[in-house]
Structure formats: C-alpha cells, structure tokens
PyMOL Python script that loads the backbone (N, CA, C, O; Angstrom):
from pymol import cmd

cmd.read_pdbstr("""\
ATOM      1  N   MET A   1       0.694  -1.071  -0.494  1.00  0.00           N
ATOM      2  CA  MET A   1      -0.079  -0.040  -0.278  1.00  0.00           C
ATOM      3  C   MET A   1       1.042   1.265   0.078  1.00  0.00           C
ATOM      4  O   MET A   1       1.743   1.486   1.065  1.00  0.00           O
ATOM      5  N   ALA A   2       0.865   1.923  -1.085  1.00  0.00           N
ATOM      6  CA  ALA A   2       1.450   3.407  -1.142  1.00  0.00           C
ATOM      7  C   ALA A   2       0.944   4.294  -0.358  1.00  0.00           C
ATOM      8  O   ALA A   2      -0.182   4.266   0.138  1.00  0.00           O
ATOM      9  N   TYR A   3       2.009   5.348  -0.186  1.00  0.00           N
ATOM     10  CA  TYR A   3       1.888   6.032   0.629  1.00  0.00           C
ATOM     11  C   TYR A   3       1.230   7.740  -0.059  1.00  0.00           C
ATOM     12  O   TYR A   3       1.718   8.276  -1.053  1.00  0.00           O
ATOM     13  N   VAL A   4       0.339   8.187   0.566  1.00  0.00           N
ATOM     14  CA  VAL A   4      -0.931   9.551   0.106  1.00  0.00           C
ATOM     15  C   VAL A   4      -0.823  10.014   0.966  1.00  0.00           C
ATOM     16  O   VAL A   4      -0.537   9.662   2.110  1.00  0.00           O
ATOM     17  N   ILE A   5      -1.204  11.512   0.175  1.00  0.00           N
ATOM     18  CA  ILE A   5      -0.899  12.999   0.124  1.00  0.00           C
ATOM     19  C   ILE A   5      -2.110  13.432   0.410  1.00  0.00           C
ATOM     20  O   ILE A   5      -2.725  13.669  -0.630  1.00  0.00           O
ATOM     21  N   SER A   6      -3.064  13.757   1.894  1.00  0.00           N
ATOM     22  CA  SER A   6      -4.107  14.112   1.959  1.00  0.00           C
ATOM     23  C   SER A   6      -4.204  16.121   1.648  1.00  0.00           C
ATOM     24  O   SER A   6      -3.278  16.863   1.323  1.00  0.00           O
ATOM     25  N   ASN A   7      -5.437  16.420   1.868  1.00  0.00           N
ATOM     26  CA  ASN A   7      -5.764  17.319   1.227  1.00  0.00           C
ATOM     27  C   ASN A   7      -5.370  18.756   2.393  1.00  0.00           C
ATOM     28  O   ASN A   7      -5.928  19.853   2.353  1.00  0.00           O
ATOM     29  N   ASP A   8      -4.312  18.352   3.331  1.00  0.00           N
ATOM     30  CA  ASP A   8      -3.323  19.267   4.533  1.00  0.00           C
ATOM     31  C   ASP A   8      -1.857  19.407   3.559  1.00  0.00           C
ATOM     32  O   ASP A   8      -0.834  20.043   3.813  1.00  0.00           O
ATOM     33  N   CYS A   9      -2.070  18.869   2.802  1.00  0.00           N
ATOM     34  CA  CYS A   9      -0.708  19.327   1.953  1.00  0.00           C
ATOM     35  C   CYS A   9      -0.630  20.789   1.691  1.00  0.00           C
ATOM     36  O   CYS A   9      -1.582  21.455   1.285  1.00  0.00           O
ATOM     37  N   ILE A  10       0.578  21.259   1.951  1.00  0.00           N
ATOM     38  CA  ILE A  10       0.587  22.767   1.558  1.00  0.00           C
ATOM     39  C   ILE A  10       1.619  23.073   0.063  1.00  0.00           C
ATOM     40  O   ILE A  10       1.847  24.113  -0.555  1.00  0.00           O
ATOM     41  N   ALA A  11       1.913  22.161  -0.068  1.00  0.00           N
ATOM     42  CA  ALA A  11       3.078  22.010  -1.317  1.00  0.00           C
ATOM     43  C   ALA A  11       4.262  22.936  -1.072  1.00  0.00           C
ATOM     44  O   ALA A  11       4.629  23.813  -1.854  1.00  0.00           O
ATOM     45  N   CYS A  12       4.898  22.602   0.268  1.00  0.00           N
ATOM     46  CA  CYS A  12       6.257  23.450   0.349  1.00  0.00           C
ATOM     47  C   CYS A  12       7.423  22.918  -0.305  1.00  0.00           C
ATOM     48  O   CYS A  12       8.557  23.396  -0.302  1.00  0.00           O
ATOM     49  N   GLY A  13       6.884  21.556  -1.033  1.00  0.00           N
ATOM     50  CA  GLY A  13       8.644  20.437  -1.241  1.00  0.00           C
ATOM     51  C   GLY A  13       9.150  19.790  -0.661  1.00  0.00           C
ATOM     52  O   GLY A  13       9.892  18.895  -1.065  1.00  0.00           O
ATOM     53  N   THR A  14       8.864  20.091   0.587  1.00  0.00           N
ATOM     54  CA  THR A  14      10.221  19.227   1.336  1.00  0.00           C
ATOM     55  C   THR A  14       9.924  17.966   1.132  1.00  0.00           C
ATOM     56  O   THR A  14      10.943  17.304   1.327  1.00  0.00           O
ATOM     57  N   CYS A  15       9.031  17.300   0.835  1.00  0.00           N
ATOM     58  CA  CYS A  15       9.108  15.770   0.295  1.00  0.00           C
ATOM     59  C   CYS A  15       9.963  15.446  -0.855  1.00  0.00           C
ATOM     60  O   CYS A  15      10.835  14.578  -0.852  1.00  0.00           O
ATOM     61  N   ILE A  16       9.720  16.033  -1.609  1.00  0.00           N
ATOM     62  CA  ILE A  16       9.942  15.657  -3.024  1.00  0.00           C
ATOM     63  C   ILE A  16      11.039  15.412  -3.036  1.00  0.00           C
ATOM     64  O   ILE A  16      11.316  14.317  -3.525  1.00  0.00           O
ATOM     65  N   SER A  17      12.298  16.352  -2.476  1.00  0.00           N
ATOM     66  CA  SER A  17      13.494  16.335  -2.334  1.00  0.00           C
ATOM     67  C   SER A  17      14.085  14.910  -1.634  1.00  0.00           C
ATOM     68  O   SER A  17      15.156  14.429  -2.003  1.00  0.00           O
ATOM     69  N   GLU A  18      13.461  14.453  -0.846  1.00  0.00           N
ATOM     70  CA  GLU A  18      13.318  13.015  -0.234  1.00  0.00           C
ATOM     71  C   GLU A  18      13.260  11.598  -0.742  1.00  0.00           C
ATOM     72  O   GLU A  18      13.791  10.506  -0.541  1.00  0.00           O
ATOM     73  N   CYS A  19      12.416  12.121  -1.445  1.00  0.00           N
ATOM     74  CA  CYS A  19      12.049  10.888  -1.765  1.00  0.00           C
ATOM     75  C   CYS A  19      13.147  10.082  -2.934  1.00  0.00           C
ATOM     76  O   CYS A  19      13.656  10.555  -3.950  1.00  0.00           O
ATOM     77  N   PRO A  20      13.256   8.862  -2.412  1.00  0.00           N
ATOM     78  CA  PRO A  20      14.430   7.981  -3.356  1.00  0.00           C
ATOM     79  C   PRO A  20      13.959   7.452  -4.919  1.00  0.00           C
ATOM     80  O   PRO A  20      14.641   6.945  -5.810  1.00  0.00           O
ATOM     81  N   VAL A  21      12.833   7.712  -4.878  1.00  0.00           N
ATOM     82  CA  VAL A  21      12.596   7.093  -6.201  1.00  0.00           C
ATOM     83  C   VAL A  21      11.955   8.476  -7.075  1.00  0.00           C
ATOM     84  O   VAL A  21      11.689   8.274  -8.260  1.00  0.00           O
ATOM     85  N   GLU A  22      11.765   9.548  -6.636  1.00  0.00           N
ATOM     86  CA  GLU A  22      11.165  10.644  -7.057  1.00  0.00           C
ATOM     87  C   GLU A  22       9.385   9.733  -7.798  1.00  0.00           C
ATOM     88  O   GLU A  22       8.889   9.804  -8.923  1.00  0.00           O
ATOM     89  N   ALA A  23       8.956   9.043  -6.645  1.00  0.00           N
ATOM     90  CA  ALA A  23       7.488   9.160  -6.970  1.00  0.00           C
ATOM     91  C   ALA A  23       6.212   9.994  -6.868  1.00  0.00           C
ATOM     92  O   ALA A  23       5.052   9.700  -7.157  1.00  0.00           O
ATOM     93  N   ILE A  24       6.961  11.564  -6.182  1.00  0.00           N
ATOM     94  CA  ILE A  24       6.237  12.602  -6.012  1.00  0.00           C
ATOM     95  C   ILE A  24       6.007  14.058  -6.771  1.00  0.00           C
ATOM     96  O   ILE A  24       6.801  14.988  -6.903  1.00  0.00           O
ATOM     97  N   SER A  25       4.513  13.910  -7.261  1.00  0.00           N
ATOM     98  CA  SER A  25       4.838  14.898  -8.273  1.00  0.00           C
ATOM     99  C   SER A  25       4.147  16.595  -7.622  1.00  0.00           C
ATOM    100  O   SER A  25       3.084  16.625  -7.003  1.00  0.00           O
ATOM    101  N   GLU A  26       4.846  17.680  -7.865  1.00  0.00           N
ATOM    102  CA  GLU A  26       3.891  18.785  -7.595  1.00  0.00           C
ATOM    103  C   GLU A  26       2.737  19.031  -7.877  1.00  0.00           C
ATOM    104  O   GLU A  26       2.221  18.178  -8.599  1.00  0.00           O
ATOM    105  N   GLY A  27       2.162  19.798  -7.619  1.00  0.00           N
ATOM    106  CA  GLY A  27       0.687  20.444  -7.984  1.00  0.00           C
ATOM    107  C   GLY A  27       0.238  20.848  -6.695  1.00  0.00           C
ATOM    108  O   GLY A  27       0.729  20.498  -5.621  1.00  0.00           O
ATOM    109  N   ASP A  28      -1.103  21.901  -6.945  1.00  0.00           N
ATOM    110  CA  ASP A  28      -1.497  22.213  -5.583  1.00  0.00           C
ATOM    111  C   ASP A  28      -1.357  21.660  -4.434  1.00  0.00           C
ATOM    112  O   ASP A  28      -0.863  22.087  -3.390  1.00  0.00           O
ATOM    113  N   ILE A  29      -1.911  20.503  -4.749  1.00  0.00           N
ATOM    114  CA  ILE A  29      -1.176  19.475  -3.414  1.00  0.00           C
ATOM    115  C   ILE A  29      -0.624  18.285  -4.296  1.00  0.00           C
ATOM    116  O   ILE A  29      -0.883  17.874  -5.427  1.00  0.00           O
ATOM    117  N   TYR A  30       0.126  17.960  -3.430  1.00  0.00           N
ATOM    118  CA  TYR A  30       1.401  17.094  -3.861  1.00  0.00           C
ATOM    119  C   TYR A  30       0.737  15.771  -4.633  1.00  0.00           C
ATOM    120  O   TYR A  30      -0.481  15.593  -4.656  1.00  0.00           O
ATOM    121  N   THR A  31       1.493  15.054  -5.129  1.00  0.00           N
ATOM    122  CA  THR A  31       0.355  13.418  -5.529  1.00  0.00           C
ATOM    123  C   THR A  31       1.757  12.329  -4.988  1.00  0.00           C
ATOM    124  O   THR A  31       2.901  12.747  -4.808  1.00  0.00           O
ATOM    125  N   ILE A  32       1.390  11.141  -4.837  1.00  0.00           N
ATOM    126  CA  ILE A  32       2.285   9.787  -5.012  1.00  0.00           C
ATOM    127  C   ILE A  32       2.054   9.486  -5.989  1.00  0.00           C
ATOM    128  O   ILE A  32       1.254  10.181  -6.615  1.00  0.00           O
ATOM    129  N   ASN A  33       2.668   8.229  -6.656  1.00  0.00           N
ATOM    130  CA  ASN A  33       2.362   7.638  -7.760  1.00  0.00           C
ATOM    131  C   ASN A  33       2.295   6.557  -7.130  1.00  0.00           C
ATOM    132  O   ASN A  33       3.298   6.208  -6.507  1.00  0.00           O
ATOM    133  N   ALA A  34       1.158   5.760  -7.110  1.00  0.00           N
ATOM    134  CA  ALA A  34       1.424   4.539  -5.782  1.00  0.00           C
ATOM    135  C   ALA A  34       2.519   3.379  -6.992  1.00  0.00           C
ATOM    136  O   ALA A  34       3.521   2.696  -6.784  1.00  0.00           O
ATOM    137  N   ASP A  35       1.928   3.566  -7.861  1.00  0.00           N
ATOM    138  CA  ASP A  35       3.334   2.720  -9.035  1.00  0.00           C
ATOM    139  C   ASP A  35       4.666   2.585  -8.572  1.00  0.00           C
ATOM    140  O   ASP A  35       5.361   1.573  -8.471  1.00  0.00           O
ATOM    141  N   LEU A  36       4.882   3.634  -8.337  1.00  0.00           N
ATOM    142  CA  LEU A  36       6.443   3.944  -8.053  1.00  0.00           C
ATOM    143  C   LEU A  36       6.910   3.855  -6.426  1.00  0.00           C
ATOM    144  O   LEU A  36       7.978   3.249  -6.335  1.00  0.00           O
ATOM    145  N   CYS A  37       6.485   4.216  -5.379  1.00  0.00           N
ATOM    146  CA  CYS A  37       6.104   4.305  -3.990  1.00  0.00           C
ATOM    147  C   CYS A  37       6.820   2.691  -3.574  1.00  0.00           C
ATOM    148  O   CYS A  37       6.382   1.559  -3.777  1.00  0.00           O
ATOM    149  N   THR A  38       8.000   3.132  -2.962  1.00  0.00           N
ATOM    150  CA  THR A  38       8.542   1.585  -1.924  1.00  0.00           C
ATOM    151  C   THR A  38       8.162   1.759  -1.027  1.00  0.00           C
ATOM    152  O   THR A  38       8.857   1.208  -0.174  1.00  0.00           O
ATOM    153  N   GLU A  39       7.358   2.268  -0.629  1.00  0.00           N
ATOM    154  CA  GLU A  39       6.670   2.481   1.125  1.00  0.00           C
ATOM    155  C   GLU A  39       7.528   2.816   2.241  1.00  0.00           C
ATOM    156  O   GLU A  39       7.123   2.647   3.391  1.00  0.00           O
ATOM    157  N   CYS A  40       9.139   3.463   1.901  1.00  0.00           N
ATOM    158  CA  CYS A  40      10.009   3.706   2.817  1.00  0.00           C
ATOM    159  C   CYS A  40       9.698   4.923   3.485  1.00  0.00           C
ATOM    160  O   CYS A  40      10.733   5.369   3.981  1.00  0.00           O
ATOM    161  N   GLY A  41       8.578   5.753   3.741  1.00  0.00           N
ATOM    162  CA  GLY A  41       8.269   6.111   4.167  1.00  0.00           C
ATOM    163  C   GLY A  41       9.342   7.629   4.660  1.00  0.00           C
ATOM    164  O   GLY A  41       9.357   8.178   5.762  1.00  0.00           O
ATOM    165  N   THR A  42       9.918   7.889   3.773  1.00  0.00           N
ATOM    166  CA  THR A  42      10.588   9.265   4.317  1.00  0.00           C
ATOM    167  C   THR A  42       9.843  10.641   4.004  1.00  0.00           C
ATOM    168  O   THR A  42      10.113  11.649   4.656  1.00  0.00           O
ATOM    169  N   CYS A  43       9.167  10.644   3.275  1.00  0.00           N
ATOM    170  CA  CYS A  43       8.027  11.422   2.576  1.00  0.00           C
ATOM    171  C   CYS A  43       7.446  12.022   4.070  1.00  0.00           C
ATOM    172  O   CYS A  43       7.474  13.118   4.629  1.00  0.00           O
ATOM    173  N   ALA A  44       6.941  10.758   4.369  1.00  0.00           N
ATOM    174  CA  ALA A  44       5.758  11.170   6.074  1.00  0.00           C
ATOM    175  C   ALA A  44       6.663  11.807   7.110  1.00  0.00           C
ATOM    176  O   ALA A  44       6.477  12.657   7.981  1.00  0.00           O
ATOM    177  N   SER A  45       7.925  10.949   6.626  1.00  0.00           N
ATOM    178  CA  SER A  45       8.845  11.721   8.127  1.00  0.00           C
ATOM    179  C   SER A  45       9.207  12.561   8.367  1.00  0.00           C
ATOM    180  O   SER A  45       9.548  12.976   9.474  1.00  0.00           O
ATOM    181  N   VAL A  46       9.244  13.368   6.702  1.00  0.00           N
ATOM    182  CA  VAL A  46       9.694  15.373   6.564  1.00  0.00           C
ATOM    183  C   VAL A  46       8.800  15.950   6.770  1.00  0.00           C
ATOM    184  O   VAL A  46       8.931  16.796   7.654  1.00  0.00           O
ATOM    185  N   CYS A  47       7.609  15.848   6.189  1.00  0.00           N
ATOM    186  CA  CYS A  47       6.232  16.325   6.184  1.00  0.00           C
ATOM    187  C   CYS A  47       5.898  17.488   7.314  1.00  0.00           C
ATOM    188  O   CYS A  47       5.135  17.197   8.235  1.00  0.00           O
ATOM    189  N   PRO A  48       6.400  18.624   7.241  1.00  0.00           N
ATOM    190  CA  PRO A  48       5.732  19.542   8.490  1.00  0.00           C
ATOM    191  C   PRO A  48       4.190  19.533   8.543  1.00  0.00           C
ATOM    192  O   PRO A  48       3.654  20.215   9.417  1.00  0.00           O
ATOM    193  N   ASN A  49       3.531  18.918   7.804  1.00  0.00           N
ATOM    194  CA  ASN A  49       1.781  19.429   8.174  1.00  0.00           C
ATOM    195  C   ASN A  49       1.318  17.972   8.636  1.00  0.00           C
ATOM    196  O   ASN A  49       0.189  17.875   9.118  1.00  0.00           O
ATOM    197  N   GLU A  50       2.245  16.649   8.504  1.00  0.00           N
ATOM    198  CA  GLU A  50       1.769  15.593   8.710  1.00  0.00           C
ATOM    199  C   GLU A  50       0.401  15.229   8.037  1.00  0.00           C
ATOM    200  O   GLU A  50      -0.584  14.702   8.554  1.00  0.00           O
ATOM    201  N   ALA A  51       0.602  15.656   6.724  1.00  0.00           N
ATOM    202  CA  ALA A  51      -0.241  15.494   5.713  1.00  0.00           C
ATOM    203  C   ALA A  51      -0.123  14.109   4.663  1.00  0.00           C
ATOM    204  O   ALA A  51      -0.926  13.821   3.776  1.00  0.00           O
ATOM    205  N   ILE A  52       1.086  13.374   5.033  1.00  0.00           N
ATOM    206  CA  ILE A  52       1.447  12.071   4.200  1.00  0.00           C
ATOM    207  C   ILE A  52       1.335  10.763   4.898  1.00  0.00           C
ATOM    208  O   ILE A  52       2.241  10.434   5.664  1.00  0.00           O
ATOM    209  N   SER A  53       0.271   9.955   4.702  1.00  0.00           N
ATOM    210  CA  SER A  53       0.229   8.539   5.771  1.00  0.00           C
ATOM    211  C   SER A  53       0.071   7.194   4.480  1.00  0.00           C
ATOM    212  O   SER A  53      -0.341   7.348   3.330  1.00  0.00           O
ATOM    213  N   LEU A  54       0.382   6.346   4.908  1.00  0.00           N
ATOM    214  CA  LEU A  54      -0.151   4.842   4.354  1.00  0.00           C
ATOM    215  C   LEU A  54      -1.251   5.112   3.744  1.00  0.00           C
ATOM    216  O   LEU A  54      -1.776   6.054   4.337  1.00  0.00           O
ATOM    217  N   GLY A  55      -1.919   4.754   2.806  1.00  0.00           N
ATOM    218  CA  GLY A  55      -3.149   5.023   2.054  1.00  0.00           C
ATOM    219  C   GLY A  55      -3.858   3.416   2.361  1.00  0.00           C
ATOM    220  O   GLY A  55      -4.966   3.132   1.904  1.00  0.00           O
TER     221      GLY A  55
END
""", "prot")
cmd.dss("prot")
cmd.show_as("cartoon", "prot")
cmd.util.cbc("prot")
cmd.orient("prot")
C-alpha cells in the first residue's frame, strides 16, 4: 500500500527531494505515484504538516 498525500498538503516541496524513487509530483496538492512508491516512509517523516500517510 503506497503512501498518499492528504488535502492538508501545503505544497512546500519538502518531501519531493527526499523521495528516493521520485514518486512525488508537484501541484496545488502534491501526489504520490502508487506504482513507484516503495513505502519507505521518508516523505511522511519530513512532512511539516503531517499530510502524508499510508493509503
């Protein structure tokens, strides 16, 4: 089960550079490509808004 980004995302960019497989895409609210996500949890651990969790 891949990580997902909730509506609490403030599009700050913190998570993008931390993703080792580049599964996160920019937008008004960032998104995670479930096919690329390796469930490492790095993105969730750095999110200042706690907007990322396991789907």
